N, C-alpha and C positions, 0 to 999 in steps of 0.2 A: 504494500500500500504506500510505503514511503517513496518508492521509485515512481509510482504513478503520480503522486502529488508533486514530486520533484520535477517530473516531466511537464506537468501542467504549469508549474511556476517557471520552468525553464532556467533556473538559476544554478548553472553548473552541472545539472544532471546529465545533459547530453554529452559534454566533454568527459565526464566521469564514465559514462557508458562506453564512449569510444575508447577510453584508456583500458577499461576492462576487456573490451573486444580485442585490442592489440595484444594484451598480455596473454589472453587465451590463445590467440593465433601464434604468438611466439613460442608458447609452451607446447602446443599440440602439433604444429606444422612439421617440426623435424621428425617426429614419430610417424606421421602420416606419409611423409616423403620417403622415409626409410622403408616402411612397409610396402609402399607402392613400387619402389625400385626393386625390392626383393621379389615381389609378385611378378613383375615384368621379367625379371631375370629367370624365373622358373618356367616361363612360357616355352613351349617346344619351338625349336627353330626348324623350319622346313628344310628338308634335304634337297639340294639342287639336283642331285642325281635321280631323284624320283620323278622329275618332270619328263614328259615325253620328248624325245629328240625332235628337232625341227625336221620335217620330212621334205626332202627335195622334190620339187614337182616340175612338170614341164610348163611351158608357156601357156598351154591350154588350161592346165589345172589352176595356175595363178589367175588367169582371166576369169574362170568360173568362180573362184573364190572372191574375186573383186566384184563380180556381178551379184553374188549372193549377199554381199555386204551393202548393196545399194538401197533396197526397199525401205528400211527404217529411216535412214537420213532423208531420202526423197520424200517420204510421207511427212516427216517432221518439218522440213523446210517448205514443202508444198503447202501445208496448212498455214504456215506463216506468210507465204507468198499470197495465198488467197485473201488473208486479212489486209495485206498491203494493197492488193489489187482492188479490193472493195473501197479502200480509202482514196486511191489514185483515180479510178474510173468507176464511179458508182453505177452509171447507166450500163456500161459493158458488163460489169459484175452481175447486175440484176438480170440482164439478158441471158447470161450463161446459167445462172441459178434457175431461171425459168425453164431452160432446157433440161437441167437436172430434175426439176420437178415433174417434167413430162415423162421421165424415164419410168417404165413399169416397175411395180414393186418386186416382181420376181427377179428382175435384173439386179436390184439392190441386194436381195437375198443371196444371189449367186456371187456378187462381188464380195459380200461379207464372208461367205463360205470359202472363197479362194484365199482371201487374206488370212482368215483363221487357220486354214489348212497349212498355209505357208509358214506362219509363225509357230503353229503347233508342231509341225514336222521339225523345224529347226530346234525348238526347245527340247523335244524328245530325243533328237539326235545328240544334243549336248548333254542331256541327262544320262543317256546310255553310254556315251564315250568319255565320261568323266574319269580322268586317270587317277587322281588322288583326292579322296574326300577331305574337305576342310573341316574336320571334326577333331575334338580332343580325344586322345587315346582312351580306351576302356580302362577304367580304374583310376584315371587321373581326376583330381578334384576340380570341379567347375569353378568354385569360389574358394579363395584362400581362407584358411582358418586363422583368425588373428592370434589364437592361443598357441599356434605352432611357432610363430616367429618371436613373439615377445611374451615374457612372463609378466605378471602383474607388478612384480617388484622392479622391473626395468622401466616402468613408465613414470617419469617424474611428475607429469601433470596429474596422474591419478593419485600419486602419493601426496602431492600438495593439496589436492581436493579432499582427500581423506584426513588431512591434518597430520600426516606422518613426517612431512618434510620440514 
């Protein structure tokens, strides 16, 4: 209650609260940084030898790979180009959209099915041919246990808080 009334009066309570926050940060931050550094050091490092070797391909293979990479960027940039086209030439844009509006619904379904099949086939191909899964090995802890790294006696902030220091 004293803190609330001090905040209401504003006579030195805010600077005192800031000082307390700085002291807490100075006391706890080294322990947090040390624990974080140890946790990062325990993370498994991927083996570079586990990656699949780059497969040499003919010019045709490289061309097909390049063509297979085009649809997503073309659709992303194409939708942005449509917005810009609508801003630059609204009457031309309206005429083309009227043409799309005249397109039969079955043709829209076909277009959606083709796009879905393309992206679905690519996704399933990448799922099937994944060389190394990016998962933590079985038995490895997902979250570090703080009691493994530091005992309670090694925490000066906790000792100070308990009144032992």
